[in-house]
C-alpha positions as CSV (number, residue, x, y, z in Angstrom):
1,M,0.0,0.0,0.0
2,E,2.9,2.4,0.8
3,A,4.2,1.9,-2.7
4,I,0.8,2.6,-4.2
5,W,0.4,5.7,-2.1
6,T,3.9,7.0,-3.2
7,F,2.9,6.4,-6.8
8,I,-0.3,8.3,-6.3
9,Q,1.5,11.3,-4.7
10,D,3.9,11.4,-7.6
11,T,1.2,11.8,-10.2
12,G,0.2,15.2,-11.7
13,F,-3.4,14.5,-10.8
14,Y,-2.5,14.4,-7.1
15,R,-0.4,17.6,-7.3
16,I,-3.2,19.5,-8.9
17,A,-5.7,18.3,-6.3
18,V,-3.6,19.4,-3.4
19,G,-3.3,23.0,-4.6
20,D,-1.4,23.3,-7.9
21,W,-4.6,24.5,-9.6
22,K,-3.0,27.4,-11.5
23,V,-1.6,25.0,-14.0
24,L,-5.1,24.2,-15.1
25,I,-5.5,27.8,-16.2
26,M,-2.3,27.6,-18.2
27,M,-3.4,24.4,-19.8
28,V,-6.6,26.1,-20.9
29,I,-4.6,29.0,-22.4
30,A,-2.5,26.5,-24.2
31,F,-5.6,24.8,-25.6
32,V,-6.9,28.1,-26.8
33,L,-3.6,28.9,-28.6
34,L,-3.7,25.5,-30.2
35,Y,-7.2,26.1,-31.4
36,L,-6.3,29.5,-32.8
37,A,-3.3,28.0,-34.6
38,I,-4.9,24.8,-35.9
39,V,-8.5,25.9,-36.6
40,K,-8.1,29.6,-37.2
41,K,-4.7,29.2,-38.7
42,F,-3.1,32.2,-36.8
43,E,0.6,31.8,-37.3
44,P,0.4,28.0,-36.9
45,L,4.1,27.4,-37.6
46,L,5.0,29.2,-34.4
47,L,1.8,29.1,-32.3
48,V,1.6,25.3,-32.4
49,P,5.1,24.6,-30.9
50,I,4.7,27.6,-28.5
51,A,1.3,26.4,-27.2
52,F,2.5,22.8,-26.9
53,G,5.6,24.0,-25.0
54,M,3.3,26.0,-22.7
55,L,1.2,22.9,-22.2
56,I,4.0,20.5,-21.3
57,T,5.8,22.9,-19.0
58,N,2.7,23.2,-16.9
59,L,2.1,19.5,-16.5
60,P,2.9,18.9,-12.8
61,G,5.8,16.5,-12.3
62,A,7.0,16.5,-15.9
63,D,10.1,18.6,-14.8
64,M,11.2,19.4,-18.4
65,Y,11.9,23.0,-17.6
66,H,13.4,24.5,-14.4
67,E,13.2,28.3,-14.1
68,I,15.8,28.3,-11.4
69,L,18.5,27.3,-14.0
70,F,18.0,30.6,-15.7
71,A,17.0,32.8,-12.7
72,G,18.7,36.2,-12.3
73,G,18.9,36.8,-16.0
74,H,21.7,34.5,-16.8
75,V,22.5,30.7,-17.1
76,N,23.4,29.2,-13.8
77,W,25.9,26.8,-15.2
78,E,26.8,25.3,-11.8
79,L,23.3,23.9,-11.4
80,F,23.6,22.2,-14.8
81,G,26.7,20.4,-13.4
82,G,24.7,19.0,-10.5
83,T,25.9,21.4,-7.8
84,P,23.5,21.5,-4.8
85,I,21.6,24.7,-4.2
86,T,23.1,26.7,-1.3
87,P,21.5,29.4,0.9
88,E,24.0,31.9,-0.5
89,F,22.8,31.1,-4.0
90,L,19.2,31.7,-3.1
91,A,20.1,34.9,-1.3
92,E,21.9,36.2,-4.3
93,L,18.9,35.4,-6.6
94,Q,16.6,37.2,-4.1
95,S,18.9,40.3,-4.2
96,L,18.6,40.2,-8.0
97,G,14.8,40.5,-7.8
98,V,13.9,36.9,-8.6
99,S,10.3,36.3,-7.5
100,Q,9.7,34.3,-4.3
101,A,7.4,32.0,-6.3
102,V,10.4,30.9,-8.4
103,L,12.6,30.5,-5.3
104,D,10.0,28.4,-3.6
105,T,10.2,25.8,-6.4
106,V,13.5,24.5,-5.0
107,E,15.1,23.7,-1.6
108,V,18.5,24.1,0.0
109,G,20.7,21.1,-0.8
110,Q,18.6,20.1,-3.8
111,T,20.2,19.2,-7.1
112,I,18.5,19.8,-10.4
113,S,17.9,17.0,-12.9
114,V,18.3,18.9,-16.2
115,G,15.2,18.4,-18.4
116,L,14.7,18.4,-22.2
117,I,13.5,22.0,-22.4
118,D,16.3,23.2,-20.2
119,V,18.7,22.1,-22.9
120,L,16.7,23.4,-25.8
121,Y,16.2,26.7,-24.0
122,L,20.0,27.3,-24.1
123,G,19.7,28.1,-27.8
124,V,17.2,30.9,-26.9
125,K,19.2,32.2,-23.9
126,L,22.4,32.3,-25.8
127,G,20.8,34.1,-28.8
128,V,21.4,31.3,-31.3
129,Y,17.9,30.5,-32.5
130,P,16.7,34.0,-33.3
131,C,19.9,34.6,-35.4
132,L,19.4,31.3,-37.3
133,I,15.8,32.2,-38.0
134,F,17.0,35.6,-39.4
135,M,19.3,33.7,-41.7
136,G,16.4,31.7,-43.0
137,V,14.3,34.9,-43.4
138,G,17.1,36.5,-45.4
139,A,17.3,33.5,-47.7
140,Q,13.6,33.9,-48.4
141,T,13.6,37.7,-48.8
142,D,13.8,39.8,-52.0
143,F,15.2,43.2,-51.2
144,G,14.6,44.3,-54.8
145,P,11.5,46.5,-54.0
146,L,13.4,48.3,-51.4
147,I,16.4,48.8,-53.6
148,A,14.2,50.0,-56.5
149,N,12.5,52.6,-54.3
150,P,14.8,53.6,-51.4
151,K,12.3,56.1,-50.1
152,T,10.4,53.2,-48.6
153,L,13.2,52.7,-46.2
154,L,11.9,55.8,-44.4
155,L,8.5,54.2,-44.1
156,G,10.0,51.1,-42.5
157,A,11.8,53.4,-40.0
158,A,8.7,55.3,-39.2
159,A,6.8,52.1,-38.4
160,Q,9.2,51.6,-35.5
161,L,7.4,54.4,-33.8
162,G,5.3,51.8,-32.0
163,I,8.4,50.4,-30.3
164,F,9.4,53.7,-28.7
165,M,5.9,54.9,-27.9
166,T,5.2,51.6,-26.1
167,Y,8.5,52.0,-24.2
168,V,7.3,55.4,-22.9
169,G,3.9,54.0,-22.0
170,C,5.5,51.0,-20.1
171,R,7.8,53.3,-18.2
172,L,4.7,55.2,-17.0
173,M,3.3,51.9,-15.8
174,D,6.3,51.4,-13.6
175,F,8.0,48.7,-15.7
176,T,11.8,48.9,-15.5
177,A,13.7,50.4,-18.5
178,Q,14.8,46.9,-19.5
179,Q,11.3,45.5,-19.3
180,A,9.8,48.5,-21.1
181,A,12.3,48.1,-23.9
182,S,11.5,44.4,-24.2
183,I,7.7,45.0,-24.3
184,G,8.2,47.9,-26.8
185,I,10.0,45.7,-29.3
186,I,6.7,43.8,-29.8
187,G,5.8,46.8,-32.0
188,G,8.4,45.7,-34.5
189,A,6.1,42.8,-35.4
190,D,9.2,40.5,-35.5
191,G,9.1,37.5,-33.2
192,P,12.8,36.5,-33.3
193,T,13.8,40.1,-32.6
194,A,11.5,40.3,-29.6
195,I,12.9,37.1,-28.2
196,F,16.5,38.2,-28.8
197,V,16.0,41.5,-27.0
198,T,13.9,40.0,-24.1
199,T,16.4,37.2,-23.3
200,R,19.1,39.9,-22.8
201,L,17.1,42.6,-21.1
202,A,14.1,41.0,-19.3
203,P,14.2,37.2,-19.5
204,E,11.6,36.9,-16.7
205,L,9.0,38.3,-19.3
206,L,10.0,36.1,-22.2
207,G,6.9,33.9,-22.0
208,P,4.2,36.7,-22.1
209,I,6.2,38.8,-24.6
210,A,6.7,35.9,-27.0
211,V,3.0,34.9,-26.8
212,A,1.9,38.5,-27.3
213,A,4.3,39.1,-30.2
214,Y,3.3,36.1,-32.2
215,S,-0.4,36.4,-31.4
216,Y,-0.6,40.0,-32.6
217,M,1.5,39.2,-35.7
218,A,-1.2,36.7,-36.6
219,L,-3.8,39.4,-36.0
220,V,-2.2,42.0,-38.3
221,P,-5.1,41.6,-40.9
222,V,-7.5,42.5,-38.0
223,I,-5.5,45.2,-36.2
224,Q,-4.2,47.2,-39.2
225,P,-7.2,47.9,-41.6
226,P,-9.2,50.1,-39.2
227,I,-6.2,52.2,-38.4
228,M,-5.3,52.5,-42.1
229,R,-8.8,53.6,-43.1
230,A,-9.1,56.0,-40.2
231,L,-5.8,57.8,-41.2
232,T,-6.4,58.0,-45.0
233,T,-9.0,59.4,-47.4
234,K,-10.5,57.4,-50.1
235,A,-8.7,59.5,-52.7
236,E,-5.3,58.6,-51.0
237,R,-6.2,54.9,-50.9
238,Q,-6.9,55.1,-54.7
239,I,-3.4,56.4,-55.6
240,V,-1.8,54.2,-58.2
241,M,2.0,53.9,-58.1
242,R,3.9,53.3,-61.3
243,P,5.7,49.9,-61.7
244,L,9.1,49.6,-59.9
245,R,12.3,49.6,-62.0
246,E,14.1,46.3,-62.5
247,V,16.9,45.8,-60.0
248,S,20.2,44.4,-61.3
249,K,21.8,41.2,-59.9
250,R,24.9,43.3,-58.9
251,E,22.8,45.6,-56.8
252,K,21.2,42.7,-55.0
253,I,24.6,41.2,-54.2
254,V,26.1,44.4,-53.0
255,F,23.1,45.4,-50.9
256,P,23.5,42.8,-48.1
257,V,27.2,43.4,-47.8
258,V,26.8,47.2,-47.6
259,V,24.0,47.0,-45.1
260,T,25.9,44.6,-42.9
261,V,28.9,46.8,-42.7
262,F,26.9,50.0,-42.2
263,V,24.6,48.7,-39.5
264,A,27.3,46.8,-37.6
265,L,29.4,50.0,-37.4
266,L,26.4,52.2,-36.5
267,V,24.7,49.9,-34.0
268,P,27.1,47.0,-33.0
269,S,24.5,45.5,-30.7
270,A,22.3,44.7,-33.8
271,A,25.2,43.0,-35.7
272,P,24.3,39.4,-34.9
273,L,20.7,39.8,-36.3
274,I,21.6,41.9,-39.3
275,A,24.6,39.8,-40.2
276,C,22.6,36.6,-40.2
277,L,19.8,38.2,-42.1
278,M,22.1,39.5,-44.8
279,L,24.2,36.3,-44.9
280,G,21.0,34.4,-45.8
281,N,20.1,37.0,-48.4
282,L,23.6,36.8,-49.9
283,F,23.3,33.1,-50.2
284,K,20.1,33.6,-52.2
285,E,21.2,36.5,-54.4
286,S,24.7,35.2,-55.2
287,G,23.3,32.2,-57.0
288,V,26.3,30.1,-56.4
289,V,25.3,28.3,-53.1
290,D,21.9,26.8,-53.9
291,R,22.4,24.1,-51.3
292,L,23.1,26.6,-48.5
293,T,20.1,28.8,-49.6
294,K,17.7,25.8,-49.5
295,T,19.1,24.6,-46.2
296,S,18.9,28.0,-44.6
297,A,15.4,28.8,-45.9
298,N,13.9,25.3,-45.3
299,E,15.4,22.5,-43.2
300,L,17.5,24.6,-40.8
301,M,14.9,27.2,-40.3
302,N,12.1,24.6,-39.7
303,I,14.2,22.8,-37.1
304,V,15.1,26.0,-35.3
305,V,11.4,27.1,-35.3
306,I,10.5,23.9,-33.6
307,F,13.2,24.3,-30.9
308,L,12.5,28.0,-30.5
309,G,8.7,27.7,-30.2
310,V,8.7,24.8,-27.8
311,S,11.4,26.2,-25.5
312,V,9.9,29.8,-25.5
313,G,6.4,28.4,-24.8
314,A,7.9,26.4,-21.9
315,T,8.9,29.7,-20.2
316,A,5.2,30.5,-19.8
317,T,4.8,28.8,-16.4
318,A,1.9,29.5,-14.1
319,T,4.2,31.3,-11.6
320,T,5.3,33.9,-14.1
321,F,2.5,34.1,-16.6
322,L,-0.6,34.5,-14.4
323,S,0.0,38.0,-13.2
324,V,-1.2,41.6,-13.8
325,Q,2.1,42.2,-15.7
326,T,1.0,39.7,-18.3
327,L,-2.3,41.5,-18.9
328,Q,-0.4,44.8,-19.1
329,I,2.0,43.3,-21.7
330,M,-0.9,42.0,-23.8
331,C,-2.5,45.5,-23.8
332,M,0.7,47.3,-24.6
333,G,1.2,44.9,-27.5
334,V,-1.9,46.3,-29.2
335,V,-0.6,49.8,-28.6
336,A,2.7,48.9,-30.1
337,F,1.1,47.5,-33.3
338,G,-1.3,50.5,-33.5
339,F,1.4,53.2,-33.3
340,G,3.7,51.2,-35.7
341,T,1.0,51.1,-38.3
342,A,0.1,54.7,-37.8
343,G,3.7,55.9,-38.0
344,G,4.2,54.4,-41.4
345,V,1.0,55.7,-42.8
346,L,1.4,59.2,-41.5
347,L,5.0,59.5,-42.8
348,A,3.8,58.5,-46.2
349,K,1.2,61.3,-46.1
350,I,3.9,63.8,-45.0
351,M,6.2,62.7,-47.8
352,N,3.4,63.2,-50.3
353,L,3.5,66.9,-49.5
354,F,6.9,67.1,-51.1
355,L,6.9,64.4,-53.7
356,K,5.8,64.9,-57.3
357,E,5.1,61.2,-57.7
358,K,2.7,60.4,-54.8
359,I,3.0,57.4,-52.6
360,N,-0.1,55.5,-51.6
361,P,-0.1,55.9,-47.8
362,L,-1.4,52.4,-47.4
363,I,2.0,50.9,-48.1
364,G,3.4,52.7,-45.0
365,S,1.5,50.3,-42.7
366,A,3.6,47.5,-44.1
367,G,6.6,49.0,-42.4
368,V,5.9,46.7,-39.4
369,S,8.0,43.7,-40.3
370,A,5.3,41.0,-40.4
371,V,6.6,39.7,-43.8
372,P,4.7,39.3,-46.1
373,M,1.4,39.5,-44.2
374,A,1.5,43.3,-43.7
375,A,2.3,43.9,-47.4
376,R,-0.8,41.7,-48.3
377,V,-3.0,43.8,-46.0
378,S,-1.8,47.0,-47.9
379,Q,-2.7,45.2,-51.2
380,V,-6.1,44.2,-50.0
381,E,-7.0,47.6,-48.7
382,G,-5.7,49.3,-51.8
383,Q,-7.9,47.0,-54.1
384,K,-11.0,47.7,-52.0
385,A,-10.6,51.4,-52.8
386,N,-9.5,50.8,-56.4
387,P,-9.9,47.3,-57.9
388,G,-7.2,48.1,-60.5
389,N,-4.6,49.0,-57.9
390,F,-1.7,46.6,-57.3
391,L,0.3,47.7,-54.2
392,L,1.9,44.4,-53.2
393,M,5.4,44.8,-54.6
394,H,5.4,48.5,-53.5
395,A,4.4,47.5,-50.0
396,M,7.2,44.9,-49.9
397,G,9.7,47.8,-49.9
398,P,8.7,49.1,-46.4
399,N,7.9,45.6,-45.3
400,V,11.5,44.3,-45.7
401,A,12.8,47.7,-44.5
402,G,10.8,47.1,-41.3
403,V,12.8,43.9,-40.7
404,I,16.1,45.9,-40.9
405,G,14.5,48.7,-38.9
406,S,13.3,46.5,-36.0
407,A,16.8,44.9,-35.8
408,I,18.4,48.4,-35.6
409,A,15.8,49.5,-33.0
410,A,16.6,46.3,-31.0
411,G,20.3,47.1,-31.2
412,V,19.7,50.7,-29.9
413,L,17.6,49.4,-27.0
414,M,20.2,46.8,-26.0
415,A,23.0,49.4,-26.2
416,L,21.0,51.8,-24.0
417,F,19.7,49.4,-21.4
418,G,21.8,46.2,-21.7
């Protein structure tokens, strides 16, 4: 009977029954995200692994992810090696602001049995996964529309307004500068960038920020159109732009090299993201490394997306996710996307005051770097106003510029608050 009772006490059902009820809420949230990803098809490639990671990390007794290994904002390598937890170690974490709920998950003298997610999460914590995803994005991206119309680079920059406005708002809500910067980067509509910044500035918020970033990216077709219509007139939405010039192969090869050097010298903190993005693009445009291009854009990127999604989702534990902070982050995520969309549209309207060849302001909204979804939204809204209007390729200019812009903004925030 004693063995049977020990077995019962070791089950997750027993742990939930004796008071670990918060995990049930997290499991429901995971089910909702799975529903949105599978049934509604909201960013399924990322929401499915994120939601599943959230699910398995909140199963009592699974012990696949241990927050204490990464508490205090860095990797506690000594615990990976089996060193027992000491009172001094817990006191140090407490002085660093680690929540009591996390500290209560361990005891003095306890050793940690490293779980699967603990190992996978190292790729997030060390900044490996976001950079590899950027390489894959680069291998899939055509910077031709941006090169053909360099003015759209300004629209991509203006769309980063959401990042900095959200930062200001979060500071007014008593978030620290590091936390405010991490929440603000949601406005860049770039999941890997948000994860890259958050792991360096506010790792304790990684779960809520990742869920907010990818959820709102999926909702771009819902969030952007009302803002775009509110800020433009029907006549502006009907503006037809002339076809883009053809960009030479030489220009496309030189572009990633020049951008890498310039951005790395201007904002060294952004160098890892920009370098990987442009390396992937150079693979594509050089035309001499087809195998590397296909691997970066397909097999490697798909593998990394799985590891990234599951491990990031696993950080959304009940102790950290179920808080007022999480609700604030979700609210500020909408603010970030709204101001980002508005920034691009408004700058396009201002530019039209000085340009002979007018820009359709709708393409400014594509400056948020949800590639290519934001560009498609511009196309759809443009055709509603003028069925003969084709804005997709024009919108791709600010869209890919937004990827560069969000990486630069991330570098600036890390340089200021890292």
